[in-house]
N, C-alpha and C positions, 0 to 999 in steps of 0.2 A: 726094170726101171723103178727108182724110188720116187714116188709122187706125194709123199706125206706132207711136204711143205708147199706144194702148188695145187690148189683146189679149184675145180670148175664148179661154178654155181649157176643155177637156172634163174630166169627172169622172175619167176614167182617167189623166189626166196628173197624177199625185200630186206630182211634183216641179216642176210648172209649167214644163215645157220649152217652147222656142220652137215654135209651130205657127201655121198660117195664121189670120188674123183674120177676123172677121165684118164684112160690109159695112155693116150697119145694126143698130140696136137699137130694139125696140118699147116703146112706153109701156105701163106695167102689167106688164112682164116683170120677173121676179125674177132677180137676178144676185148673184154673190159678188164682192166688191171686194177686191183685194189691193193695199194701199197701199205706198209705198216702205219703210215700217217693217215690212213683212211681216205686218201685221195684216189678217186676212181676215174680213170681216163681210158679212152678207146685207143687201141693200137692194132696194127697188123703184124702177124707172125711172119717174119722174113727168113727165119732159120729155126729148125727144131731137131734136136737129137736126143739121145738118152740121157745126156748130162744137163742140158740147158735149153733155153728158148731165147731167141733174139727178137726184139720188137721194134717196130717203127710207129711212133705216135701219130695220131690223126692231125693234130695241130699243136706243135710244141709251145707256141706262144700263149695258149690258153691255160697251160698247166705248169706249176713249178716242179718239174721232174728233172732228174739227173740221168746221165748216161748209165750209171750203175743200175738204176731202176728199170732200164730197158733191156737188161741182160739178167734173166732169171735163172739161177742155178738150182736144180731140183733138190739137191742135198743140203742147201744152205738153210739157215734158220730165219730167213727174212720174212717168212709167212706171207709171201705174195699169193694172192688168190685171183683166179680168172673166171670171168662170166662170159656166156655166149654174147656175141656182138652181131649187129645188123648194119652192114656198111651202107645200105640204101637210105638210112635215116640219120646219118651222122651230120648232115648239113642243116638240121633243124626243121621242125614241123610246127604249124600254127597251133595245133591242139595236141597236148600231151597224151590224150586218150588214144591217139593214132599210133603211138609207139608200140612196135612189136616186142622189142626188148625193153622190159619195163622194170626198173629198180631205181633206187635213189641216184645211182651214178648216171644212168641214161637221162633221167629227168633233169638233173643239174647240168649235164652236158648240153641238152637241148636249150635250156635257158641261157647258158653261157654263150653258145654259138649265136643265138638270136640277139642277145644283148650286145655282142661284139659288132653286129651289123646295124645297131641302132634300133632294133625292135624290142621295145621295153615291155610290150604286152604279149601274153601267150595264154591261150585257153587251156583249161583243164576240165573239160566237159562244160558244165554250167558255171564254173568258177573262172574268173579272170585273174590271172597272176600278173602283177605289176612290179617291175623292178625300178627302183629309184636311181636315175642317172646322176643326181646331184649336180645338175646343170640345166640351164634353160633349153627347151626344145620348141622354139617358136613355130616351126613348120608342122609340128604334130598337133597343134591346137589352133583355135581361132574360128571366126565365123565361116571362112571358106571350108574348113574341115568339117564343121558342124553341118553345113549344107550338104556335103558329100554323103555323110552318114544318114542324113534325113532322106536323101534320094536313093538309098539302098546300097551304099558301099558296104562291102563285107570285109572280114579280117579282124583280128583281135584289136580292140581299142575300147577305152572307157566310154567313148561316144556311142559305139555300137551297143554296149551294154545298156546305156541310158535309153537308146532308141528302142531296144527290146522291152524295157520297163514301160515306156510310154505305149508301145503297141499292145502289150498285155493288159495294161490298164484300160485302154480304149476298147479292146475286143471283149474283155470279160466284164467291164464296168465294175471292177473290184480294185481295191487298194493294193499297191505293190510295195515291196521293200527291198532295199539293198543293204547288205551287211559287209562292212569293211573292217578288216583286222590285220595285224602284222606287228612287227617289232617297232620300237620307238625310232622315229626318223625314217621310216620306210616310205612315207609320203601318203599316209591315209587321209589326212585333212585336205591335202591338195587334190587327191582323187575325189573326195566328197565335193569339193568346190567345182571340179570339172563336170561332175554329174549335175550339180545345181545349175551351172552355166548352160549346159545343154537343155535342161528342162525350161530354163528361162527364155531360151531363144527358139523354142519349138511351139507348134500348134497355135500360131498367131500371137504368142506372147511377145512383148517388146519392152524396151527399157523404160517406157512411159508408165508401165504398170506400177502403181504405188507400192504394191506388196513386194514386187521384185526389188525395188529400191530399198524398202525397209529391211528385207531379209539380208541384202548385201551389206547394209550398214550394221545390222546386228552382228554379222560375222566379224566385221572389223572391230567392233567394240569388244566382243568376247575374245578376240585375239589379244587385245591388250590386258584384259582382266583375267583370262584363263590360260594364256600361253606363256612359256618361258624358254630360255636357252638351256639346253641340256648338252651332254657330251656328244651325242650323235646328231643333234638337230638344233639349229639356232632359233627355231620357232615351233617348239613342240607343244601340242595340246596337253594340258594337265588335267583333263576331265574327259569322261565319255560323253558322247553327244547323240541324242536321238532327235533328228529333225524331221518334221512333217511338213510337206508342201501340199496344200489343199487345192483341188481343182473343182470348177463348177461344171454345170451340164454342157457348157460350150467348150470344154477342155482348156479353159483359161485359168491361170493361177489366181485364186481368190483369197489366199491367206497362208499363214505359216505359223509353226510353233516349234520352239526349241526346248528340249527337256534334258538338261545335263545330269550326269550321275558320276559317282566315284570321283568326287572332286578332291584333288591332292592338296588339301589345305596345310599339310605339314610343311610344304615348301615355304610358307610365309616365315617360319621361324628357324628352320633347319635345312641346310642344303647339303646334298651329296657332292662328291668331288667333281669339279668341272661343271657344276650346275649353277644356274642363276635363279633369283627370285622372279616373281611375275613381272612382265614387262611394265605394267602400269606404274609400279613404284619408281623405277628408273626414269620413266617418261615424266612423271609428276615432278620429281626432283630437278630434272633438266629443263622443263618448260614452264614451271609455275610462274616465273617472273615476267612472262609475257602477258599475264592477266592480272590487273590491279586488284580484282576482287579476291584473289588468293593470297594477298599480302599478309593476312592475319593467320596463316597456317604455320608460321614459324619454320618453314622448310629450309633446308640447307642442301649442300651437295650430297650425292648418294653415299659417298665414303664416310659421312658422319654417322650413319645409322648402322647399328650392329646387325640388323637383319639383312642389310644389303652388302656390307663390306666383307661378308663371308665369301662372296664371289669376286675376288680381287681382279680376275681377268676382265670383268665388265668395266672396271675402272681404267684398265690399261688399253683395251681395244674397243673400237667403235663398231661392233657387229650390227648395231641398229642406230639410226640417227634418232635418239630418244627425244630430242627437243622438237624436231619437225613432226615426229610421230604424235607427240602430245598435242600440238597445235591442230593436227588433223583430227585427233580423237575428239577434241572439244567441238569442232565443227560437226562431226558425225553425230555426237550426242545431241546437239541442238537440232539437227535434221531429224533425229529419231524422237523428237518430242520431249526430251529431257531438258527442262528449262534451267535457267541460271541458278535459281534457289536450290533445286534438286542437285545440280552439279556441285554446288558449293558444299552441300551436305555430304555428298559422296567423297569429295576430295578431303574434307575435314576428317572423315572417318579414316581414310587411308593415311593421312598425316598422323592421326592419333595412334594408329597401329605402329607406325615407325617409332614414335616416341615411347610407346610401351616397351619396345625392344631395347631401349636405351636406359631403362630403369635399372639401377645397380642396388643390390641388396647385400648387406654384410652383417656378420654376427658381432654382437656386443659382448663385453666381458660378463655381463649378467646372463649370458646364454640366450638372450632375446635377439631378435633381428630387427634391422631398421633400413629404411631407404636412405642412401647417402647422397644421391643427386636429386634433390627436390625439384630442380628445374624441369627435368624430363617428366617427372611425376605430375607436376602442375600443368605442363603443356598438354600431356596426354589426357588428363581429367578435364581440362578446359575444352579441348576439341571433341571429346566423347560425351561431354555433359554429365560428368560424374562428380560426386562429392568426395573431396580429397581424403578426409579422415576415414570415411566409410571404406573407400577403396584400399587405403593403407591397412586397415584392419583385415580386409579380405585377404590381402597378400600375406600378412605377417602372422595371422592366427587362424586356427581351425576350431570350429565349434562342433561338438559331438553331443547328441541328446541321448542320455541313458536314464531309463525309467522316469521319463518326464522332466529330467533335470538337464540343463545345458552346461556342458563342461568345455571351457575354453583353454586350448593349449597352443603353445608357440610352434610355428612351422620351422623347419630347417631352411637354410639358404637355398638349397637345391629345390625343396618343395615349393618355396615362394617363387623361384624362377620358373618352375614348371607351370605353376598357376598362371603367371603372367603370360607365358607362351600359349597356354591353352586358350586363354581369353582372346588373345590376338587371332588365333586360328579360327575360333568360333565366330568372331566378329567379321572376319574377311569372308568366310563361307556364307554367312547370312547376307552380307553385302552383295556378294556375287548372285545369290538367289534373287535379291531385290532388283538388281540390274536386269536379270533375265526376265523377271515378271513385267518390268516396264517395257522391255522390248516385245514380249509376247502380246501385251495389251495393244501395242501399236500395230502388230501384224494380225490381230484377231479377225477371222472372217466375219463379214457383215451379214452374210446369208449362209444357209446350211450348205456345206460343200457336198459334191456328189461322191468324191472319193479322194484318195491322197496317195502320195509317194513318200515313203519313209526311208531315211538314210541313217543307218546306225554306224557311227564312227567310234569304234571301241578303243579305249586307251591302249597305248603301245606296250608290248612286252619288254621288260628290261631285266638285266641280270640282277637277281635279288641280293641286295646288300642291306645292312642295317639302315632302313629308310622309313618305311611306314607300312601299316597293315593294309592301306589302300593298294600299294603295289603288289602285295601278295594276292589280293583279290583279283587285280588286273591280270596277273600272270596265270592264275588258275582259270579265269574266264577265257583267256587266249588259248590256253592248252586245250580246254574243252572244245572250243571252236575249231582248233586245228585238227583234233581227232575226228570231229564231225566232217570236216572237209575231206580228210583222208579216207574215211569210211565210205562216204557217198561217192567220191571220185573213183576210188579203187573198185567199188561195186559196179559203176558205170563202165569202167575199163574192161572188167571181166565179161560184162554183158555184150560189149561190142566186139570182143574177140571171136 
């Protein structure tokens, strides 16, 4: 029998390396089939002879397979490969560590089967794997479910993880941390919020706790200033977030602190395909007319501004009610101790950034460059408190110091535009930091905390396109974390075997 094209691989061969093949296959034996598209699915051998193998899949509705792929001819060049199967574990298990047949095919099958039943959470040892259903699951969360996990309910769930964190913190009297990572749109921020909600409703904490209210308001504010619509997610966080929730000696929340990192400020001036700018810009344009004190910001509809009209789909579809969102934002800012004078300064800076993007620079016949739409320049300088001639000089010329002498040269149109965009990015990033500092001051503990729970929400991995150095950093960080998870989980799996 020729078995050169049909190979049997063992569970420990996670990467499907070349190994010796089996001489025959038994009817009623379960195997994992790896087809040329690298789709791995479980099937039962219903017929086997010296020429071919006929298979019956476990559940055809779970896999995009054809009848041809269920009939493996040994002498063909289809390169189908077979792995040992375990029919007792094909219905899904709560913990991937318990899988006897362990390779990427069996892991994905277990997750797929559980997800098809509505089980979005699965353990992988100490790691909780969460799959985003992209739809509301009201029965999976809420106060009743929180109470169940507080009273000892078991099974994979983000509340179970949060309860374990609280228990470890109480028993060891040491701070605990939760690390959340995944691809963009996977639901990391939602998971962090579920953990926070569980902490806020546990150990005697209640909604009257001023720190709980301040932290919830802070998250709403940062959602406007730091989140944006992306291709996979209409409300994606564009920054990493390390949040600390402080507890006193009575196990009550006594403060919080937010520490953002890897802020994607490039989004202010340049957008990838199917991406939008930060929510706050659209909200400000849509809702500013509801507040008379903002009448001097010279704002217009979002499509007027170059930084915003790059995302044309935002103008055509109402993925968010920007007007109502802005009204709500102003209320939350006021509740967070950010008064009218500070709010006006913040919104003036945001409006100034938008007009910076509308500045048009052209080349004159003398090879010098000049600003041709003085209105945008004047409004931007007015809102940002700049001297117009000095700013025009910064845009249009470059000063180099050589041996103590200053040499002034003209910029190109491209260089001047890049300078304007870089200034806009830096201003917005600094504004974001100021807002975070204001919120942290509001949540600052009044007494020395006993310990804390930290939640690290890492930026989402995305396909790397010409975008920003920040996304490269994010992808590298996510890859390192993924390798750490794999090593620790696989080591635990081998120990439990």
